[in-house]
C-alpha positions as CSV (number, residue, x, y, z in Angstrom):
1,M,2.2,-78.7,-47.2
2,V,-1.1,-80.0,-45.8
3,A,-3.4,-77.4,-44.1
4,W,-5.3,-78.7,-41.1
5,G,-7.8,-75.9,-41.1
6,L,-10.3,-74.6,-43.5
7,Q,-9.4,-71.5,-45.4
8,G,-11.3,-68.5,-44.0
9,G,-12.8,-70.8,-41.2
10,A,-12.0,-72.0,-37.7
11,T,-9.5,-74.7,-37.1
12,L,-10.4,-78.0,-35.3
13,L,-8.6,-76.7,-32.2
14,E,-10.7,-73.6,-32.2
15,C,-13.9,-75.6,-32.6
16,L,-13.0,-77.8,-29.7
17,L,-12.1,-74.9,-27.5
18,G,-15.3,-73.1,-28.3
19,L,-17.3,-76.3,-27.6
20,A,-15.5,-76.7,-24.2
21,L,-16.2,-73.0,-23.3
22,G,-19.8,-73.5,-24.2
23,L,-20.1,-76.6,-22.0
24,V,-18.5,-74.7,-19.1
25,V,-21.0,-71.9,-19.5
26,V,-23.9,-74.3,-19.7
27,A,-22.7,-76.2,-16.6
28,A,-22.3,-72.9,-14.7
29,V,-25.8,-71.9,-15.6
30,A,-27.2,-75.3,-14.6
31,V,-25.4,-75.2,-11.2
32,H,-26.7,-71.7,-10.6
33,H,-30.2,-72.8,-11.5
34,L,-30.0,-75.8,-9.2
35,A,-28.6,-73.7,-6.4
36,T,-31.2,-71.0,-6.9
37,G,-34.0,-73.6,-7.0
38,Q,-32.8,-75.3,-3.8
39,S,-32.5,-71.9,-2.0
40,S,-36.0,-71.0,-3.2
41,R,-37.4,-74.3,-1.9
42,L,-35.7,-73.8,1.5
43,Q,-36.9,-70.2,1.8
44,A,-40.5,-71.2,0.8
45,A,-40.4,-74.0,3.4
46,Q,-39.1,-71.7,6.1
47,A,-41.7,-69.1,5.3
48,Q,-44.5,-71.6,5.5
49,M,-43.2,-73.0,8.8
50,T,-43.0,-69.5,10.3
51,E,-46.5,-68.7,9.2
52,D,-47.9,-71.9,10.6
53,A,-46.1,-71.4,13.9
54,Q,-47.4,-67.9,14.2
55,I,-50.9,-69.1,13.7
56,G,-50.5,-72.0,16.2
57,L,-48.9,-69.8,18.8
58,E,-51.5,-67.1,18.4
59,L,-54.3,-69.6,18.9
60,L,-52.8,-71.0,22.0
61,R,-51.9,-67.5,23.3
62,T,-55.5,-66.3,22.9
63,E,-56.8,-69.4,24.7
64,L,-54.4,-69.1,27.6
65,M,-55.1,-65.4,28.1
66,M,-58.7,-66.4,28.6
67,A,-57.9,-69.2,31.0
68,G,-59.9,-68.8,34.2
69,Y,-62.0,-65.9,33.0
70,A,-65.5,-65.7,34.3
71,Q,-68.0,-63.0,35.4
72,P,-68.1,-62.5,39.2
73,Q,-71.3,-63.8,40.8
74,R,-71.0,-63.1,44.6
75,F,-68.5,-62.4,47.3
76,I,-67.2,-65.4,49.3
77,L,-64.3,-66.0,51.8
78,D,-61.6,-68.4,50.8
79,A,-59.9,-70.9,53.1
80,Q,-57.6,-68.2,54.5
81,G,-60.6,-65.9,55.2
82,R,-59.7,-63.6,52.3
83,P,-62.7,-62.1,50.4
84,R,-62.9,-63.0,46.7
85,W,-65.5,-63.2,43.9
86,Q,-67.1,-66.5,43.2
87,T,-67.6,-67.3,39.5
88,A,-69.1,-70.1,37.5
89,L,-65.7,-71.7,37.4
90,A,-65.7,-72.3,41.1
91,G,-63.9,-75.5,41.9
92,Q,-62.7,-76.0,38.3
93,P,-59.0,-75.2,37.5
94,P,-58.4,-72.7,34.7
95,L,-56.2,-75.1,32.9
96,M,-54.8,-78.6,33.0
97,A,-52.0,-80.3,31.1
98,C,-50.1,-83.5,30.6
99,D,-46.5,-83.8,29.5
100,K,-47.2,-86.7,27.1
101,G,-50.8,-86.0,26.2
102,F,-54.1,-87.2,27.4
103,V,-55.2,-90.9,27.2
104,E,-58.4,-89.8,25.4
105,A,-57.6,-86.6,23.6
106,D,-61.0,-86.1,22.2
107,T,-62.9,-86.9,25.4
108,V,-62.7,-83.7,27.4
109,D,-64.4,-85.2,30.4
110,S,-61.6,-87.7,30.8
111,V,-58.4,-86.1,32.3
112,V,-56.0,-89.0,32.4
113,C,-52.3,-88.4,31.4
114,A,-50.8,-90.8,28.9
115,A,-47.7,-92.7,30.0
116,N,-46.0,-92.4,26.6
117,G,-46.1,-89.7,24.0
118,L,-44.0,-87.2,22.2
119,S,-46.2,-84.1,22.7
120,A,-47.9,-82.4,25.6
121,A,-51.6,-81.6,25.8
122,L,-53.4,-78.7,27.3
123,E,-57.0,-78.0,28.4
124,V,-58.2,-74.5,29.0
125,S,-61.5,-73.5,30.8
126,Y,-63.2,-70.1,30.8
127,Q,-66.6,-68.5,30.6
128,A,-67.4,-67.9,26.9
129,D,-69.4,-65.0,25.6
130,A,-70.0,-63.1,22.3
131,F,-66.9,-61.0,22.9
132,N,-64.1,-63.4,23.8
133,T,-65.2,-66.0,21.2
134,V,-66.4,-65.8,17.6
135,P,-70.2,-65.8,18.0
136,L,-72.7,-67.5,15.7
137,S,-74.6,-65.6,13.1
138,D,-77.0,-64.4,15.8
139,N,-74.1,-62.4,17.2
140,S,-74.9,-63.6,20.7
141,T,-74.2,-67.4,21.0
142,P,-70.6,-68.0,22.0
143,T,-68.6,-70.8,20.4
144,D,-65.8,-73.3,21.3
145,C,-62.5,-73.5,19.6
146,L,-64.1,-75.3,16.6
147,G,-66.8,-72.7,16.0
148,N,-69.6,-74.8,17.6
149,G,-72.3,-72.9,19.4
150,L,-72.3,-73.4,23.2
151,K,-75.7,-74.3,24.7
152,N,-77.6,-72.2,27.2
153,P,-75.8,-68.9,26.5
154,Q,-78.0,-67.2,29.1
155,L,-76.6,-69.4,31.9
156,A,-72.9,-68.3,31.7
157,P,-71.7,-71.0,29.3
158,L,-68.3,-72.5,30.2
159,T,-66.0,-73.8,27.5
160,R,-63.3,-76.4,27.9
161,N,-61.0,-76.5,24.9
162,R,-58.4,-79.2,24.6
163,W,-55.3,-78.7,22.5
164,Y,-53.0,-81.5,21.4
165,V,-51.0,-82.9,18.5
166,A,-52.1,-85.9,16.5
167,S,-51.2,-87.5,13.2
168,S,-53.4,-88.7,10.3
169,Q,-52.6,-89.8,6.8
170,G,-48.9,-89.0,7.3
171,R,-49.6,-85.4,8.6
172,S,-48.9,-84.2,12.1
173,E,-51.4,-81.5,13.2
174,L,-52.2,-79.2,16.1
175,R,-55.8,-80.0,17.0
176,C,-58.5,-78.8,19.3
177,A,-61.5,-80.6,20.9
178,S,-64.2,-79.2,23.2
179,Q,-66.7,-80.4,25.8
180,L,-69.4,-80.5,23.2
181,G,-68.2,-84.0,22.3
182,N,-67.3,-83.4,18.7
183,P,-64.1,-85.1,17.4
184,G,-61.0,-83.0,17.6
185,Q,-60.3,-81.2,14.4
186,P,-56.9,-80.1,12.9
187,L,-56.3,-76.4,12.9
188,V,-52.6,-76.1,12.0
189,D,-50.7,-78.6,9.8
190,N,-47.1,-79.8,10.2
191,V,-46.9,-79.4,14.0
192,E,-44.9,-82.3,15.4
193,V,-44.5,-81.4,19.0
194,L,-46.3,-79.2,21.6
195,A,-44.2,-78.6,24.7
196,L,-45.3,-76.7,27.8
197,W,-43.7,-75.3,30.9
198,F,-45.6,-73.6,33.7
199,S,-44.4,-70.9,36.1
200,L,-45.5,-71.5,39.7
201,A,-46.2,-68.7,42.2
202,Q,-44.6,-68.4,45.6
203,A,-46.6,-69.7,48.5
204,G,-46.2,-66.4,50.4
205,S,-46.6,-64.2,47.4
206,P,-49.3,-65.7,45.2
207,M,-48.8,-63.4,42.3
208,T,-45.0,-63.8,42.0
209,P,-43.8,-66.7,39.8
210,V,-40.5,-68.3,40.8
211,R,-39.7,-71.1,38.3
212,Y,-40.9,-73.0,35.3
213,V,-41.7,-76.7,35.6
214,K,-43.3,-79.4,33.6
215,A,-47.0,-80.3,34.0
216,S,-46.1,-83.4,36.1
217,Q,-44.4,-81.1,38.6
218,V,-47.4,-78.8,39.1
219,D,-49.1,-79.6,42.4
220,S,-52.0,-77.2,41.7
221,F,-52.7,-75.5,38.3
222,S,-54.3,-72.7,40.3
223,R,-50.7,-71.6,41.2
224,V,-49.7,-71.2,37.5
225,R,-49.0,-67.6,36.5
226,S,-47.6,-68.0,33.0
227,V,-47.0,-70.7,30.4
228,R,-44.0,-71.1,28.1
229,L,-45.0,-72.7,24.8
230,C,-43.0,-74.4,22.1
231,L,-44.2,-75.7,18.8
232,L,-41.9,-77.9,16.7
233,L,-42.7,-77.4,13.0
234,R,-41.6,-79.4,10.1
235,S,-41.7,-78.7,6.3
236,T,-44.4,-80.3,4.2
237,D,-41.8,-81.9,1.9
238,A,-38.3,-83.3,2.1
239,V,-36.5,-80.1,1.0
240,L,-33.0,-80.7,2.5
241,A,-30.4,-81.7,-0.2
242,A,-27.4,-83.9,0.4
243,E,-25.1,-80.9,1.1
244,D,-27.6,-79.3,3.6
245,T,-27.2,-79.8,7.3
246,L,-29.7,-82.1,8.8
247,A,-29.2,-80.8,12.4
248,Y,-31.8,-78.9,14.3
249,F,-32.7,-78.1,18.0
250,D,-35.9,-79.5,19.4
251,C,-38.1,-77.7,22.0
252,E,-35.8,-78.8,24.8
253,G,-32.8,-77.3,23.1
254,T,-31.4,-80.7,22.4
255,P,-29.6,-81.2,19.0
256,Q,-31.4,-83.6,16.7
257,T,-31.0,-84.9,13.2
258,S,-33.6,-84.9,10.5
259,S,-34.0,-88.5,9.3
260,D,-36.5,-87.7,6.5
261,R,-34.7,-84.6,5.1
262,R,-37.5,-82.3,6.2
263,L,-36.7,-78.9,7.6
264,R,-37.6,-78.5,11.3
265,R,-37.6,-75.6,13.7
266,A,-38.8,-74.9,17.2
267,F,-40.8,-71.7,17.9
268,H,-41.3,-70.4,21.4
269,A,-43.6,-68.0,23.2
270,V,-44.5,-67.0,26.8
271,V,-48.1,-66.2,27.8
272,A,-49.1,-64.6,31.1
273,L,-52.4,-65.8,32.6
274,R,-54.4,-62.6,32.9
275,A,-57.2,-64.1,35.1
276,A,-54.7,-65.7,37.5
277,T,-55.4,-65.2,41.2
278,G,-53.9,-66.5,44.3
279,G,-54.8,-70.0,45.1
């Protein structure tokens, strides 16, 4: 009788079975490693997007809370005969915006809305000082949104900071430019869209907002009492795998599909204008 196995050793069937079990274990470990790696990449991308969104929204929130701020200079009567303080911002709206951006984003003196664009743009005006901005090393000269010193600090310097989204070298960034004429600089990476809505006050109750509208529907920005912000962030890299969902909601709440397998998420905030007055 012929023996198919080795005396005192494993049979061929046992060897094949052990090899198969080993391959199953290796495959399970590999799948777990890949799944864990994909999960880690998604979590890291989400964490980075959340951090960037918090920075961007905080920058915009701080700016909007200063919109229209200025030290009072003297009492005057408005068109309705009501007494109010006149400030260095007299005749200048605290903020301006365009739904599709400005034609010349870096030129603050030019306020012309673009006909086409994916992102809104915002310009905020207020009196800058050493307390509501980060002053220069002398601790007295106020600065704009890029850290540039404003001239004539003794003459109630006014700052006009312009916020918008632009792309360069394949990156989409939240940028700021000021009236000092310096080119706009990126402050937050991977911001694809800035969307804005403005609450308008009632005519008979100037401090009571009634509805949110787009910039093109605002007849006078002096009536704006609060601003609803949205930043659409994307991941730096294409982290979505074939089995991951490509769907996301944009700032308007409309379902969209990621065509480049980057993760996207819309972040929202509402900011009340503290310096808002009836107008």
